[in-house]
C-alpha positions as CSV (number, residue, x, y, z in Angstrom):
1,M,9.7,-10.2,-3.6
2,R,13.0,-8.4,-5.3
3,G,15.1,-9.9,-8.1
4,Q,12.6,-11.0,-10.6
5,A,9.3,-9.9,-9.1
6,G,7.1,-7.7,-11.3
7,R,7.3,-10.2,-14.4
8,G,4.1,-12.0,-15.5
9,D,5.1,-15.3,-13.7
10,E,5.2,-13.6,-10.2
11,L,2.2,-11.6,-10.7
12,G,-0.5,-14.0,-11.6
13,G,0.1,-13.3,-15.1
14,R,-0.5,-16.8,-16.5
15,G,-4.1,-16.9,-16.1
16,E,-4.1,-16.9,-12.3
17,A,-7.4,-15.5,-11.0
18,M,-7.0,-12.0,-9.2
19,G,-8.9,-10.8,-6.2
20,P,-10.3,-7.5,-5.6
21,F,-7.2,-6.0,-4.0
22,G,-5.0,-7.0,-7.2
23,L,-2.5,-9.6,-6.2
24,S,-2.4,-13.3,-6.8
25,A,-0.9,-16.0,-4.2
26,M,2.3,-15.7,-6.2
27,A,2.4,-11.9,-6.5
28,G,5.7,-10.1,-6.2
29,C,6.1,-8.3,-2.6
30,S,8.7,-5.7,-4.0
31,P,9.5,-3.7,-7.2
32,P,11.6,-5.2,-10.4
33,R,15.4,-5.0,-9.4
34,R,17.1,-1.5,-10.2
35,R,20.6,-0.5,-10.3
36,R,21.5,1.2,-7.1
37,E,22.4,4.5,-9.1
38,D,18.8,4.5,-10.5
39,Q,17.0,4.5,-7.1
40,P,15.6,7.5,-5.5
41,V,17.1,9.4,-2.7
42,G,15.8,8.2,0.9
43,Y,13.4,10.5,2.7
44,G,14.0,11.9,6.1
45,R,13.1,10.2,9.5
46,N,9.4,9.9,10.2
47,I,7.4,9.0,13.3
48,P,5.6,5.4,13.0
49,I,2.1,5.2,13.7
50,T,2.3,1.8,15.5
51,G,3.6,0.3,19.0
52,I,3.6,-3.0,20.8
53,A,1.1,-5.7,20.0
54,D,-0.2,-8.5,22.6
55,A,0.7,-6.3,25.5
56,D,-0.8,-8.5,27.8
57,M,1.8,-11.2,27.9
58,A,2.7,-12.1,31.5
59,N,6.5,-11.7,30.7
60,Q,6.5,-8.7,28.3
61,E,9.1,-6.8,30.1
62,S,11.7,-9.5,29.7
63,R,11.0,-9.8,25.8
64,E,13.1,-8.3,23.0
65,Y,10.9,-6.4,20.6
66,V,11.4,-6.9,17.2
67,Q,9.7,-4.4,14.3
68,F,8.0,-6.2,11.6
69,W,6.9,-4.2,8.4
70,F,4.0,-5.7,6.5
71,D,1.6,-5.2,3.8
72,P,-1.2,-7.6,4.3
73,L,-1.6,-8.5,0.7
74,C,2.1,-10.1,0.1
75,P,1.9,-13.9,0.6
76,W,5.5,-14.2,1.6
77,A,5.4,-11.8,4.3
78,W,2.4,-13.7,5.6
79,I,4.7,-16.6,5.9
80,T,7.4,-14.7,7.7
81,S,4.8,-12.9,10.1
82,R,3.9,-16.7,11.1
83,W,7.0,-17.8,11.5
84,I,7.7,-14.7,14.0
85,R,4.6,-15.9,16.0
86,E,6.4,-19.2,16.1
87,V,9.7,-17.7,17.5
88,E,7.5,-15.7,20.2
89,Q,6.8,-19.2,21.6
90,V,10.3,-20.5,21.8
91,R,12.3,-17.5,22.4
92,P,11.9,-14.1,24.3
93,V,11.0,-12.3,21.5
94,Q,7.8,-10.1,21.0
95,A,6.7,-8.7,17.5
96,D,6.0,-5.0,17.1
97,W,3.5,-4.9,14.0
98,R,4.1,-2.1,11.6
99,I,2.4,-1.3,8.2
100,M,4.3,-0.4,4.9
101,S,2.9,0.1,1.5
102,L,3.5,-2.1,-1.6
103,A,1.4,0.8,-3.6
104,Y,3.7,3.5,-2.4
105,L,7.0,1.5,-3.1
106,N,5.9,0.6,-6.5
107,L,3.7,3.4,-7.8
108,V,5.5,6.4,-5.8
109,Q,9.1,5.8,-4.7
110,H,9.7,3.9,-8.0
111,E,7.3,5.8,-10.2
112,G,5.7,2.7,-11.7
113,K,9.0,2.2,-13.6
114,G,9.4,-1.3,-15.0
115,L,5.9,-2.4,-14.4
116,S,3.2,-3.4,-16.9
117,E,-0.2,-1.4,-16.9
118,E,-2.0,-4.3,-15.6
119,Y,0.5,-4.6,-12.5
120,V,0.3,-0.8,-11.9
121,A,-3.6,-1.1,-11.9
122,R,-3.1,-4.1,-9.4
123,M,-1.1,-1.9,-7.3
124,S,-3.4,1.1,-7.3
125,K,-6.0,-1.6,-5.4
126,A,-3.4,-2.6,-3.0
127,W,-3.9,0.5,-1.1
128,G,-7.1,-0.7,0.3
129,P,-6.0,-3.3,3.0
130,V,-3.2,-1.3,4.5
131,R,-5.7,1.8,4.6
132,V,-8.0,-0.3,6.6
133,C,-5.0,-1.3,9.2
134,A,-4.1,2.3,9.4
135,A,-7.6,3.5,10.1
136,A,-7.9,0.7,12.8
137,A,-4.7,1.6,14.4
138,A,-5.9,5.2,14.4
139,Q,-9.2,4.2,16.2
140,A,-8.1,1.4,18.5
141,G,-4.5,2.2,18.9
142,P,-1.4,0.5,17.3
143,A,-1.9,-3.1,19.5
144,V,-4.7,-3.8,17.1
145,L,-2.4,-4.3,14.1
146,G,-1.2,-7.8,15.2
147,P,-4.7,-9.2,15.5
148,L,-6.1,-7.5,12.6
149,Y,-3.2,-8.7,10.4
150,T,-3.9,-12.2,11.6
151,A,-7.7,-11.8,10.8
152,I,-7.0,-10.3,7.4
153,G,-4.1,-12.7,6.4
154,T,-5.8,-15.7,7.4
155,R,-8.9,-15.0,4.9
156,L,-6.7,-13.7,2.0
157,H,-3.9,-16.4,2.3
158,N,-5.2,-19.4,4.3
159,Q,-8.5,-19.4,3.2
160,G,-7.8,-18.2,-0.3
161,R,-10.2,-15.4,-0.4
162,R,-8.4,-12.9,-2.3
163,E,-11.7,-12.4,-4.5
164,D,-14.0,-11.9,-1.7
165,P,-14.8,-8.2,-1.0
166,A,-16.2,-9.1,2.5
167,V,-12.8,-10.1,3.8
168,L,-11.9,-6.6,5.3
169,A,-15.4,-6.1,7.1
170,E,-15.1,-9.3,8.6
171,A,-11.6,-9.1,9.9
172,L,-12.5,-5.7,11.5
173,T,-15.4,-7.4,13.3
174,E,-13.3,-10.4,14.3
175,V,-11.0,-8.0,16.2
176,G,-14.0,-6.0,17.9
177,L,-13.8,-3.0,15.3
178,P,-16.9,-1.7,13.4
179,A,-17.1,-3.0,10.1
180,S,-17.8,0.4,8.6
181,L,-14.0,1.1,8.9
182,A,-13.7,-1.1,5.8
183,S,-14.7,2.1,4.0
184,A,-11.3,3.6,4.6
185,A,-10.0,1.4,1.6
186,D,-11.2,4.0,-0.5
187,S,-10.0,7.1,1.3
188,D,-6.5,8.7,1.5
189,E,-7.4,10.1,5.1
190,F,-4.6,7.9,6.6
191,D,-2.0,7.6,3.7
192,K,0.2,10.1,5.5
193,A,0.2,7.7,8.5
194,I,0.9,5.0,6.1
195,I,3.8,6.6,4.4
196,A,5.6,7.6,7.7
197,S,5.4,4.1,9.0
198,H,6.7,2.8,5.6
199,L,9.3,5.4,5.3
200,E,11.0,4.4,8.8
201,A,11.7,1.0,7.5
202,F,12.9,1.7,3.8
203,D,14.8,4.8,4.8
204,E,17.1,2.2,6.6
205,V,17.0,-0.7,4.2
206,G,16.9,0.8,1.0
207,L,14.4,0.6,-2.1
208,D,15.4,-2.4,-3.9
209,V,13.7,-4.9,-1.4
210,G,10.1,-5.1,-0.3
211,T,8.3,-6.9,2.7
212,P,8.7,-8.5,4.9
213,V,11.3,-6.0,6.6
214,I,12.2,-6.5,10.3
215,R,14.5,-4.6,12.7
216,I,16.4,-6.8,15.1
217,R,18.5,-5.0,17.8
218,G,18.4,-1.7,15.8
219,K,19.1,-3.1,12.4
220,A,16.6,-3.3,9.7
221,M,16.5,-6.3,7.2
222,F,14.6,-7.6,4.3
223,G,13.4,-11.2,4.9
224,P,13.7,-13.7,5.9
225,V,11.8,-15.3,2.8
226,I,10.8,-18.8,3.5
227,T,8.3,-21.6,2.8
228,P,6.8,-23.6,4.6
229,I,6.5,-22.1,7.9
230,P,8.9,-23.2,10.4
231,R,7.3,-24.5,13.7
232,G,8.6,-25.0,17.3
233,E,12.4,-25.0,17.5
234,A,13.0,-25.2,14.1
235,A,11.4,-21.5,14.0
236,G,13.8,-20.7,16.9
237,E,16.9,-22.1,15.2
238,L,16.0,-19.9,12.3
239,W,15.8,-16.9,14.6
240,D,19.1,-17.5,16.0
241,G,20.7,-17.7,12.5
242,V,19.1,-14.4,11.5
243,V,20.1,-12.7,14.7
244,L,23.7,-13.8,14.0
245,V,23.9,-12.6,10.5
246,T,22.3,-9.3,11.7
247,K,25.2,-8.7,14.0
248,A,27.8,-8.6,11.0
249,D,28.8,-5.1,10.1
250,G,28.3,-4.8,6.3
251,F,26.1,-8.0,5.9
252,F,23.7,-7.4,3.1
253,E,22.3,-10.8,1.4
254,L,21.9,-14.3,1.1
255,K,19.5,-15.4,-1.8
256,R,18.6,-18.3,-4.0
257,S,15.9,-18.6,-6.5
258,R,12.6,-19.6,-5.4
259,D,11.5,-22.9,-6.7
260,R,8.0,-23.4,-4.9
261,K,4.8,-21.4,-4.2
262,P,4.2,-19.9,-0.8
263,A,2.7,-22.7,1.7
264,F,0.7,-21.5,4.5
265,D,-0.1,-24.4,6.4
């Protein structure tokens, strides 16, 4: 997340086992906080690589589409994504899944500033899962991003398999794609597509945040950061509140320090 993210207690730096993708369950999902004047100038407009997921819903045309940018590695984005899935059950809302890259945000846009050598190394590994998502979208279409995110995230977060290199191949197989696409984790073939999707969000929301980013009725916002996952009507009530604050011109932030680890139940 933002603020204190990037320090040892947020990044598994106190003895927590790290997986092959470089992040622990408590890993920060954004760069260390920077002064506004130190941030790079935003990039120009780009074309995203994604579209609408779950297009077979019976009442799709009456639903409001909400763009949701994720990096599969972030545990907090995972929780927020499961909240959106709950919202879909109690409000006329449909998630439009899109990818961003923590590696690009931290290592390129912020040039690794304020990060330890250990965290820079972890971020280098963070390209893998999002590259596989991009490869899958290129082959099967953007609608695969939602199911694939669920398949990867369930293994990484709910099952705690951050040290298991088989996760990506298994997830691809689950959504009906060839396991061989997992090799995209080590290729930069789809990096331009990843960056284009990433910049669409971060040109709007700014560079002092991370993932998740959601766009509601044309306004992109970071968050909400929550745990545990709100269920049923509680999820709907939180959605109603988020919609209200995004309507306020000049609304930027509500925040308090986190006092618990992410819970995935």
